[in-house]
C-alpha positions in Angstrom: -35.9 1.8 -12.2 -33.3 -1.0 -12.4 -30.3 -1.0 -10.2 -27.4 -3.3 -10.9 -24.9 -3.9 -8.1 -22.2 -6.4 -7.2 -23.3 -6.4 -3.5 -24.1 -9.9 -2.4 -26.8 -9.8 0.3 -25.5 -12.9 2.1 -21.9 -11.5 2.2 -23.3 -8.1 3.3 -25.1 -9.7 6.2 -22.0 -11.7 7.2 -19.9 -8.6 7.1 -22.3 -6.6 9.3 -22.4 -9.5 11.8 -18.6 -9.7 11.8 -18.1 -6.0 12.5 -20.7 -5.9 15.3 -19.7 -9.2 16.9 -16.0 -8.5 16.6 -16.2 -5.1 18.1 -18.2 -6.4 21.1 -15.7 -9.2 21.7 -12.8 -6.8 21.4 -14.4 -4.3 23.9 -15.0 -7.2 26.3 -11.5 -8.6 26.0 -9.7 -5.2 26.1 -11.9 -2.6 27.9 -9.0 -0.1 28.0 -9.3 0.2 24.2 -12.7 1.8 24.3 -11.9 4.3 27.1 -15.6 5.1 27.5 -16.4 5.3 23.8 -17.6 2.6 21.4 -15.0 1.2 19.0 -15.8 1.6 15.3 -14.7 -0.3 12.2 -15.4 -0.6 8.6 -15.3 -3.4 6.0 -15.0 -3.4 2.2 -15.0 -6.7 0.4 -14.0 -6.6 -3.3 -14.0 -9.6 -5.7 -10.4 -9.6 -7.0 -11.4 -11.3 -10.3 -14.1 -8.8 -11.3 -13.4 -5.8 -9.1 -17.0 -5.7 -8.0 -17.8 -4.6 -4.4 -19.4 -7.6 -2.7 -19.9 -6.1 0.8 -19.7 -2.5 2.2 -20.0 -1.8 5.9 -19.3 1.8 6.7 -19.5 1.5 10.5 -20.7 -0.5 13.4 -24.3 0.7 13.5 -25.9 3.1 11.0 -28.7 3.9 13.4 -26.3 5.3 16.0 -23.7 6.9 13.6 -24.2 7.7 9.9 -20.6 8.4 9.2 -19.3 6.1 6.4 -15.8 5.1 7.3 -15.2 3.3 4.0 -15.7 6.3 1.7 -15.2 9.3 4.1 -12.7 8.0 6.6 -9.2 9.6 6.4 -6.4 7.1 6.3 -2.8 6.8 5.3 -2.1 6.6 1.5 -0.8 3.0 1.9 -4.1 1.8 3.1 -5.9 3.6 0.3 -4.1 1.9 -2.6 -4.1 -1.6 -1.2 -7.4 -2.6 -2.8 -6.1 -1.6 -6.2 -2.8 -3.4 -5.7 -4.5 -6.6 -4.6 
């Protein structure tokens, strides 16, 4: 079985570290944002020249929450079309 993907392992690792580190820093700086819950985020990195997905982070920690915010998250229509416009 051969699987071809545009995911770049180095960029994927950087994206995961950026999400986890950024959320920790945000919760420390603004504890009132969390209100007893952990903040969550997602990240989708697309190569504008080729359209390939280079990094996909669906949440802060897959081991704690398996919900994929990139593909399953409900957001406003403006945010949905931005990757296609860029």
